[in-house]
MMTF fields as JSON, N, C-alpha, C and O atoms, coordinates in Angstrom:
{
  "mmtfVersion": "1.0.0",
  "mmtfProducer": "UNKNOWN",
  "numBonds": 375,
  "numAtoms": 376,
  "numGroups": 94,
  "numChains": 1,
  "numModels": 1,
  "chainsPerModel": [1],
  "groupsPerChain": [94],
  "chainIdList": ["A"],
  "bondAtomList": [4, 2, 8, 6, 12, 10, 16, 14, 20, 18, 24, 22, 28, 26, 32, 30, 36, 34, 40, 38, 44, 42, 48, 46, 52, 50, 56, 54, 60, 58, 64, 62, 68, 66, 72, 70, 76, 74, 80, 78, 84, 82, 88, 86, 92, 90, 96, 94, 100, 98, 104, 102, 108, 106, 112, 110, 116, 114, 120, 118, 124, 122, 128, 126, 132, 130, 136, 134, 140, 138, 144, 142, 148, 146, 152, 150, 156, 154, 160, 158, 164, 162, 168, 166, 172, 170, 176, 174, 180, 178, 184, 182, 188, 186, 192, 190, 196, 194, 200, 198, 204, 202, 208, 206, 212, 210, 216, 214, 220, 218, 224, 222, 228, 226, 232, 230, 236, 234, 240, 238, 244, 242, 248, 246, 252, 250, 256, 254, 260, 258, 264, 262, 268, 266, 272, 270, 276, 274, 280, 278, 284, 282, 288, 286, 292, 290, 296, 294, 300, 298, 304, 302, 308, 306, 312, 310, 316, 314, 320, 318, 324, 322, 328, 326, 332, 330, 336, 334, 340, 338, 344, 342, 348, 346, 352, 350, 356, 354, 360, 358, 364, 362, 368, 366, 372, 370],
  "bondOrderList": [1, 1, 1, 1, 1, 1, 1, 1, 1, 1, 1, 1, 1, 1, 1, 1, 1, 1, 1, 1, 1, 1, 1, 1, 1, 1, 1, 1, 1, 1, 1, 1, 1, 1, 1, 1, 1, 1, 1, 1, 1, 1, 1, 1, 1, 1, 1, 1, 1, 1, 1, 1, 1, 1, 1, 1, 1, 1, 1, 1, 1, 1, 1, 1, 1, 1, 1, 1, 1, 1, 1, 1, 1, 1, 1, 1, 1, 1, 1, 1, 1, 1, 1, 1, 1, 1, 1, 1, 1, 1, 1, 1, 1],
  "groupList": [{"groupName": "MET", "atomNameList": ["N", "CA", "C", "O"], "elementList": ["N", "C", "C", "O"], "formalChargeList": [0, 0, 0, 0], "bondAtomList": [1, 0, 2, 1, 3, 2], "bondOrderList": [1, 1, 2], "singleLetterCode": "M", "chemCompType": "L-PEPTIDE LINKING"}, {"groupName": "ALA", "atomNameList": ["N", "CA", "C", "O"], "elementList": ["N", "C", "C", "O"], "formalChargeList": [0, 0, 0, 0], "bondAtomList": [1, 0, 2, 1, 3, 2], "bondOrderList": [1, 1, 2], "singleLetterCode": "A", "chemCompType": "L-PEPTIDE LINKING"}, {"groupName": "SER", "atomNameList": ["N", "CA", "C", "O"], "elementList": ["N", "C", "C", "O"], "formalChargeList": [0, 0, 0, 0], "bondAtomList": [1, 0, 2, 1, 3, 2], "bondOrderList": [1, 1, 2], "singleLetterCode": "S", "chemCompType": "L-PEPTIDE LINKING"}, {"groupName": "THR", "atomNameList": ["N", "CA", "C", "O"], "elementList": ["N", "C", "C", "O"], "formalChargeList": [0, 0, 0, 0], "bondAtomList": [1, 0, 2, 1, 3, 2], "bondOrderList": [1, 1, 2], "singleLetterCode": "T", "chemCompType": "L-PEPTIDE LINKING"}, {"groupName": "ARG", "atomNameList": ["N", "CA", "C", "O"], "elementList": ["N", "C", "C", "O"], "formalChargeList": [0, 0, 0, 0], "bondAtomList": [1, 0, 2, 1, 3, 2], "bondOrderList": [1, 1, 2], "singleLetterCode": "R", "chemCompType": "L-PEPTIDE LINKING"}, {"groupName": "ASP", "atomNameList": ["N", "CA", "C", "O"], "elementList": ["N", "C", "C", "O"], "formalChargeList": [0, 0, 0, 0], "bondAtomList": [1, 0, 2, 1, 3, 2], "bondOrderList": [1, 1, 2], "singleLetterCode": "D", "chemCompType": "L-PEPTIDE LINKING"}, {"groupName": "GLY", "atomNameList": ["N", "CA", "C", "O"], "elementList": ["N", "C", "C", "O"], "formalChargeList": [0, 0, 0, 0], "bondAtomList": [1, 0, 2, 1, 3, 2], "bondOrderList": [1, 1, 2], "singleLetterCode": "G", "chemCompType": "PEPTIDE LINKING"}, {"groupName": "HIS", "atomNameList": ["N", "CA", "C", "O"], "elementList": ["N", "C", "C", "O"], "formalChargeList": [0, 0, 0, 0], "bondAtomList": [1, 0, 2, 1, 3, 2], "bondOrderList": [1, 1, 2], "singleLetterCode": "H", "chemCompType": "L-PEPTIDE LINKING"}, {"groupName": "LYS", "atomNameList": ["N", "CA", "C", "O"], "elementList": ["N", "C", "C", "O"], "formalChargeList": [0, 0, 0, 0], "bondAtomList": [1, 0, 2, 1, 3, 2], "bondOrderList": [1, 1, 2], "singleLetterCode": "K", "chemCompType": "L-PEPTIDE LINKING"}, {"groupName": "GLU", "atomNameList": ["N", "CA", "C", "O"], "elementList": ["N", "C", "C", "O"], "formalChargeList": [0, 0, 0, 0], "bondAtomList": [1, 0, 2, 1, 3, 2], "bondOrderList": [1, 1, 2], "singleLetterCode": "E", "chemCompType": "L-PEPTIDE LINKING"}, {"groupName": "PRO", "atomNameList": ["N", "CA", "C", "O"], "elementList": ["N", "C", "C", "O"], "formalChargeList": [0, 0, 0, 0], "bondAtomList": [1, 0, 2, 1, 3, 2], "bondOrderList": [1, 1, 2], "singleLetterCode": "P", "chemCompType": "L-PEPTIDE LINKING"}, {"groupName": "VAL", "atomNameList": ["N", "CA", "C", "O"], "elementList": ["N", "C", "C", "O"], "formalChargeList": [0, 0, 0, 0], "bondAtomList": [1, 0, 2, 1, 3, 2], "bondOrderList": [1, 1, 2], "singleLetterCode": "V", "chemCompType": "L-PEPTIDE LINKING"}, {"groupName": "PHE", "atomNameList": ["N", "CA", "C", "O"], "elementList": ["N", "C", "C", "O"], "formalChargeList": [0, 0, 0, 0], "bondAtomList": [1, 0, 2, 1, 3, 2], "bondOrderList": [1, 1, 2], "singleLetterCode": "F", "chemCompType": "L-PEPTIDE LINKING"}, {"groupName": "ILE", "atomNameList": ["N", "CA", "C", "O"], "elementList": ["N", "C", "C", "O"], "formalChargeList": [0, 0, 0, 0], "bondAtomList": [1, 0, 2, 1, 3, 2], "bondOrderList": [1, 1, 2], "singleLetterCode": "I", "chemCompType": "L-PEPTIDE LINKING"}, {"groupName": "GLN", "atomNameList": ["N", "CA", "C", "O"], "elementList": ["N", "C", "C", "O"], "formalChargeList": [0, 0, 0, 0], "bondAtomList": [1, 0, 2, 1, 3, 2], "bondOrderList": [1, 1, 2], "singleLetterCode": "Q", "chemCompType": "L-PEPTIDE LINKING"}, {"groupName": "LEU", "atomNameList": ["N", "CA", "C", "O"], "elementList": ["N", "C", "C", "O"], "formalChargeList": [0, 0, 0, 0], "bondAtomList": [1, 0, 2, 1, 3, 2], "bondOrderList": [1, 1, 2], "singleLetterCode": "L", "chemCompType": "L-PEPTIDE LINKING"}, {"groupName": "ASN", "atomNameList": ["N", "CA", "C", "O"], "elementList": ["N", "C", "C", "O"], "formalChargeList": [0, 0, 0, 0], "bondAtomList": [1, 0, 2, 1, 3, 2], "bondOrderList": [1, 1, 2], "singleLetterCode": "N", "chemCompType": "L-PEPTIDE LINKING"}],
  "groupTypeList": [0, 1, 2, 1, 3, 4, 5, 6, 7, 8, 9, 10, 6, 6, 11, 9, 12, 13, 4, 9, 2, 5, 6, 3, 13, 3, 1, 14, 5, 11, 9, 3, 6, 15, 1, 4, 6, 6, 9, 3, 4, 1, 9, 1, 15, 2, 14, 15, 1, 9, 11, 15, 1, 15, 9, 16, 6, 9, 6, 9, 10, 13, 1, 5, 9, 5, 1, 12, 15, 9, 6, 13, 6, 15, 5, 2, 9, 8, 3, 8, 3, 1, 4, 9, 8, 16, 5, 2, 15, 10, 5, 12, 0, 14],
  "groupIdList": [1, 2, 3, 4, 5, 6, 7, 8, 9, 10, 11, 12, 13, 14, 15, 16, 17, 18, 19, 20, 21, 22, 23, 24, 25, 26, 27, 28, 29, 30, 31, 32, 33, 34, 35, 36, 37, 38, 39, 40, 41, 42, 43, 44, 45, 46, 47, 48, 49, 50, 51, 52, 53, 54, 55, 56, 57, 58, 59, 60, 61, 62, 63, 64, 65, 66, 67, 68, 69, 70, 71, 72, 73, 74, 75, 76, 77, 78, 79, 80, 81, 82, 83, 84, 85, 86, 87, 88, 89, 90, 91, 92, 93, 94],
  "secStructList": [7, 7, 7, 7, 7, 6, 6, 1, 7, 7, 7, 1, 1, 7, 3, 3, 3, 3, 3, 7, 6, 6, 1, 7, 3, 3, 3, 3, 3, 6, 6, 6, 7, 7, 3, 3, 3, 3, 1, 1, 2, 2, 2, 2, 2, 2, 2, 2, 2, 2, 2, 2, 2, 2, 2, 6, 6, 7, 1, 7, 7, 7, 1, 1, 2, 2, 2, 2, 2, 2, 2, 6, 6, 7, 7, 2, 2, 2, 2, 2, 2, 2, 2, 2, 2, 2, 1, 1, 7, 7, 4, 4, 4, 7],
  "xCoordList": [28.9, 27.716, 26.569, 26.789, 25.66, 24.907, 23.837, 23.351, 23.621, 22.508, 21.348, 21.021, 20.6, 19.36, 18.521, 19.054, 17.159, 16.382, 16.386, 16.969, 15.767, 15.731, 14.871, 15.156, 13.945, 13.458, 14.062, 13.568, 15.057, 15.931, 15.811, 16.664, 14.873, 14.677, 15.844, 16.122, 16.512, 17.45, 16.946, 16.052, 17.446, 17.083, 17.885, 18.939, 17.394, 18.202, 19.185, 19.067, 20.322, 21.629, 22.226, 22.32, 22.769, 23.593, 25.049, 25.516, 25.748, 27.086, 27.535, 26.95, 28.464, 29.008, 30.707, 31.486, 30.8, 32.357, 32.991, 32.486, 34.263, 35.293, 36.277, 36.834, 36.62, 37.912, 39.086, 39.027, 40.165, 41.104, 42.146, 42.103, 43.079, 44.27, 45.124, 45.754, 45.191, 46.31, 45.604, 46.298, 44.173, 43.585, 42.766, 41.83, 42.956, 42.147, 40.674, 40.379, 39.805, 38.501, 38.025, 38.305, 37.286, 36.753, 35.249, 34.466, 34.841, 33.436, 33.139, 33.75, 32.189, 31.74, 30.189, 29.391, 29.856, 28.407, 28.072, 28.829, 26.868, 26.329, 25.706, 25.714, 25.236, 24.353, 25.258, 24.952, 26.408, 27.308, 28.511, 29.227, 29.027, 30.27, 31.49, 32.621, 31.248, 32.22, 32.824, 32.144, 33.963, 34.628, 35.764, 36.56, 35.902, 36.963, 37.504, 36.748, 38.662, 39.049, 39.677, 39.991, 39.868, 40.198, 40.812, 40.765, 41.323, 41.69, 40.563, 40.677, 39.425, 38.163, 37.099, 37.33, 35.965, 34.747, 34.46, 34.259, 34.375, 34.211, 34.906, 34.397, 36.329, 37.098, 36.756, 36.721, 36.524, 36.139, 35.055, 35.05, 33.83, 32.721, 32.783, 32.193, 33.52, 33.646, 34.353, 33.885, 35.323, 36.001, 34.879, 34.564, 34.057, 33.11, 32.337, 32.272, 31.686, 30.736, 31.464, 30.85, 32.7, 33.339, 33.471, 33.311, 33.757, 33.763, 32.288, 32.038, 31.393, 29.852, 29.743, 29.645, 29.773, 29.632, 30.32, 29.762, 31.542, 32.427, 31.671, 31.456, 31.25, 30.572, 29.343, 28.943, 28.536, 27.301, 27.576, 26.634, 28.879, 29.024, 29.198, 29.343, 29.192, 29.484, 31.004, 31.705, 31.58, 32.816, 33.415, 32.692, 34.427, 34.885, 35.727, 36.392, 35.761, 36.661, 38.157, 38.321, 39.244, 40.55, 41.032, 41.098, 41.25, 41.673, 43.016, 43.131, 44.047, 45.608, 45.86, 46.059, 45.815, 45.964, 47.626, 47.877, 48.372, 49.864, 50.124, 51.005, 49.383, 49.544, 48.93, 49.456, 47.853, 47.164, 48.048, 48.251, 48.465, 49.36, 50.527, 51.001, 51.146, 52.418, 52.024, 52.712, 50.664, 50.263, 50.14, 50.461, 49.569, 49.349, 50.587, 50.549, 51.875, 53.034, 53.295, 54.183, 52.567, 52.867, 53.574, 53.402, 54.422, 55.334, 54.641, 54.51, 54.218, 53.114, 53.682, 52.912, 55.056, 55.67, 55.773, 55.832, 55.798, 55.509, 54.347, 54.213, 53.212, 51.919, 51.524, 50.739, 52.188, 51.861, 52.344, 51.672, 53.525, 54.147, 53.276, 52.96, 52.87, 51.992, 50.715, 50.339, 50.039, 48.888, 48.984, 48.143, 50.173, 50.234, 50.489, 50.1, 51.26, 51.609, 49.971, 49.531, 49.385, 48.191, 46.82, 45.731, 47.198, 46.142, 44.979, 44.109, 44.743, 43.663, 43.855, 44.885, 42.99, 43.128, 42.458, 41.45, 43.001, 42.303, 40.811, 40.548, 40.067, 38.566, 38.32, 37.446, 39.048, 38.818, 39.367, 39.077, 40.204, 40.447, 39.406, 39.416, 38.875, 37.857, 36.657, 35.789],
  "yCoordList": [-47.602, -47.72, -48.682, -49.888, -48.238, -49.375, -49.895, -49.26, -50.955, -51.887, -51.152, -50.356, -51.203, -50.564, -51.55, -52.449, -51.404, -52.275, -51.463, -50.406, -52.083, -51.381, -50.123, -49.114, -50.108, -48.941, -47.485, -46.361, -47.822, -46.924, -46.923, -46.364, -47.478, -47.629, -48.577, -49.644, -48.219, -48.792, -49.802, -49.46, -51.177, -52.219, -52.079, -51.453, -52.765, -52.957, -53.763, -54.736, -53.368, -54.044, -53.979, -52.825, -55.035, -54.624, -54.707, -55.077, -54.286, -54.231, -52.843, -52.253, -52.553, -51.127, -51.631, -52.402, -50.95, -51.159, -50.146, -49.044, -50.331, -49.169, -49.403, -50.5, -48.361, -48.489, -47.727, -46.545, -48.591, -48.192, -47.404, -47.328, -46.841, -45.77, -46.692, -46.244, -47.928, -48.901, -49.581, -50.302, -49.29, -49.947, -51.053, -51.49, -51.484, -52.716, -52.31, -51.126, -53.273, -53.171, -53.677, -54.846, -52.952, -53.375, -53.717, -52.901, -54.841, -55.022, -55.086, -55.804, -54.307, -54.159, -54.387, -53.722, -55.451, -55.847, -54.514, -54.109, -53.86, -52.678, -53.277, -52.532, -54.429, -54.701, -55.037, -54.524, -55.878, -56.268, -55.632, -55.796, -54.743, -53.919, -54.828, -54.351, -56.016, -56.887, -56.555, -55.997, -56.871, -56.381, -57.124, -57.532, -57.328, -58.08, -57.193, -56.352, -57.368, -56.864, -57.793, -58.938, -57.378, -58.047, -57.175, -55.945, -57.913, -57.108, -56.663, -55.642, -57.385, -56.953, -56.952, -57.374, -56.49, -56.607, -57.921, -58.216, -58.76, -60.105, -60.99, -61.772, -60.647, -61.233, -60.679, -61.463, -59.369, -58.832, -59.566, -60.151, -59.6, -60.065, -61.616, -62.064, -62.257, -63.697, -63.673, -64.565, -63.081, -63.096, -62.82, -63.767, -61.837, -61.071, -62.313, -62.764, -62.99, -64.182, -65.337, -65.935, -65.517, -66.52, -66.026, -66.736, -64.829, -64.163, -64.24, -64.751, -63.816, -63.694, -65.348, -65.654, -66.362, -67.681, -68.155, -68.86, -67.695, -68.245, -67.464, -68.05, -66.13, -65.519, -66.093, -65.866, -66.962, -67.525, -68.891, -69.592, -69.344, -70.703, -71.742, -72.922, -71.343, -72.39, -72.78, -71.956, -73.727, -73.82, -75.234, -75.716, -75.773, -76.892, -76.459, -75.432, -77.313, -76.947, -77.472, -78.294, -76.867, -77.103, -78.604, -78.65, -79.471, -80.705, -80.594, -80.772, -80.277, -80.147, -78.628, -78.109, -77.869, -76.47, -76.153, -75.317, -76.697, -76.508, -76.693, -76.024, -77.615, -77.955, -76.846, -76.374, -76.385, -75.352, -73.838, -73.131, -73.642, -72.62, -72.594, -71.534, -73.738, -73.76, -73.573, -73.026, -74.164, -74.339, -72.94, -72.594, -71.998, -70.48, -69.618, -68.398, -70.379, -69.461, -68.942, -68.098, -69.369, -69.048, -69.959, -71.151, -69.564, -70.253, -70.745, -69.981, -72.132, -72.332, -72.226, -72.03, -72.34, -71.968, -70.474, -70.177, -69.685, -68.365, -67.718, -66.666, -68.509, -68.21, -68.63, -67.974, -69.914, -70.267, -69.298, -68.963, -68.923, -68.008, -66.71, -66.288, -66.046, -64.78, -65.216, -64.469, -66.321, -66.665, -66.561, -66.048, -67.132, -67.334, -65.861, -65.62, -64.863, -63.483, -62.827, -62.191, -63.066, -62.301, -62.935, -62.392, -64.026, -64.87, -65.313, -65.909, -65.19, -65.455, -65.84, -65.495, -66.44, -66.577, -65.465, -64.965, -65.066, -63.893, -64.247, -65.45, -63.592, -63.75, -64.698, -65.556, -64.594, -65.685, -66.874, -67.726, -67.301, -68.612, -69.152, -70.331, -68.533, -69.158, -69.628, -70.11],
  "zCoordList": [30.642, 29.814, 30.618, 30.728, 31.025, 31.883, 30.86, 29.924, 31.17, 30.259, 29.96, 30.84, 28.907, 28.657, 27.915, 27.265, 27.995, 27.039, 25.457, 25.215, 24.726, 23.298, 23.521, 22.875, 24.3, 24.352, 25.013, 24.916, 25.576, 26.226, 27.797, 28.487, 28.262, 29.678, 30.431, 29.883, 31.64, 31.972, 32.881, 33.655, 32.914, 33.852, 34.684, 34.581, 35.798, 37.41, 37.105, 36.361, 37.72, 37.468, 36.239, 35.823, 35.339, 34.323, 34.663, 35.741, 33.527, 33.489, 32.803, 31.895, 33.321, 32.644, 32.206, 32.764, 31.186, 30.684, 30.765, 30.553, 31.099, 31.334, 30.479, 30.442, 29.66, 29.195, 29.963, 30.302, 30.185, 31.135, 30.202, 28.974, 31.058, 30.395, 29.602, 28.644, 29.925, 29.516, 28.093, 27.376, 27.752, 26.466, 27.101, 26.432, 28.112, 28.565, 28.927, 29.088, 29.043, 29.414, 30.622, 30.887, 31.491, 32.688, 32.645, 32.16, 33.112, 33.153, 34.624, 35.416, 34.914, 36.387, 36.41, 35.75, 37.288, 37.541, 38.375, 39.258, 38.022, 38.603, 40.001, 40.98, 40.104, 41.178, 42.346, 43.423, 42.295, 43.281, 43.255, 44.243, 42.107, 42.243, 41.844, 41.752, 41.634, 41.278, 39.878, 39.016, 39.705, 38.311, 37.928, 38.774, 36.743, 35.98, 34.705, 34.22, 34.236, 33.089, 31.972, 32.298, 30.722, 29.694, 28.434, 28.389, 27.547, 26.459, 25.642, 24.964, 25.651, 24.679, 25.741, 26.874, 25.381, 26.088, 26.243, 27.421, 25.519, 25.569, 26.606, 27.409, 26.373, 27.427, 28.939, 29.887, 29.083, 30.482, 30.889, 31.972, 29.864, 30.304, 30.79, 31.773, 30.004, 30.358, 31.477, 32.186, 32.088, 33.636, 34.277, 34.998, 34.333, 35.272, 35.455, 36.599, 34.401, 34.552, 35.53, 36.413, 35.257, 36.159, 37.678, 38.671, 37.659, 39.387, 39.822, 40.914, 39.124, 39.646, 40.106, 41.294, 39.024, 39.456, 40.797, 41.638, 40.874, 42.097, 43.24, 44.301, 43.056, 44.312, 44.714, 45.856, 43.771, 44.017, 44.537, 44.907, 44.594, 45.363, 44.26, 44.581, 42.874, 41.915, 41.922, 42.51, 41.46, 41.292, 42.038, 42.91, 41.799, 42.873, 43.769, 43.638, 44.868, 45.846, 45.4, 44.499, 46.177, 45.81, 46.859, 48.087, 46.073, 46.787, 47.526, 48.739, 46.67, 47.032, 46.811, 45.713, 48.239, 48.214, 47.753, 46.886, 48.24, 47.824, 46.438, 45.896, 45.738, 44.16, 43.492, 42.484, 43.969, 43.27, 43.205, 42.218, 44.573, 44.468, 43.891, 43.481, 43.781, 42.831, 41.415, 40.553, 41.243, 39.541, 39.059, 37.921, 40.145, 39.638, 39.906, 39.745, 40.389, 40.497, 41.751, 41.867, 42.847, 44.25, 44.868, 44.612, 45.719, 46.502, 47.93, 48.886, 47.933, 48.975, 50.29, 51.23, 50.516, 51.791, 52.076, 53.269, 51.367, 51.58, 51.724, 52.35, 50.978, 51.306, 52.715, 53.399, 53.171, 54.488, 55.596, 56.571, 55.326, 56.296, 56.394, 57.506, 55.209, 55.158, 55.947, 56.85, 55.694, 56.539, 57.924, 58.662, 58.29, 59.752, 60.503, 61.646, 59.598, 60.046, 60.092, 61.05, 59.134, 58.918, 59.713, 59.894, 60.038, 60.754, 59.84, 60.475, 58.596, 58.131, 56.496, 55.917, 55.93, 54.171, 53.592, 54.092, 52.542, 51.794, 51.363, 51.346, 51.106, 50.989, 49.955, 50.078, 48.926, 47.684, 47.94, 47.1, 48.99, 49.282, 50.58, 50.933, 50.967, 52.293, 51.742, 52.47]
}
């Protein structure tokens, strides 16, 4: 469902909500195509807002990359090996 004004005219951009087969909801920014999901519309929209902020350069740099990776459950050595093999960082880490 795209956003619309109260008089029914669609505004440029907006957010579409998609109910997934597993019951979760995906919020997708129409303008950028970026999307995030959650258990509720509010959760999906909150996650999408965070992604859009990061896309716009907001956020804080990661001071200790190894500690960050370990903190989110990734083995920093395996990540380092994968980077060397693939010769670049994933987009979200650049």
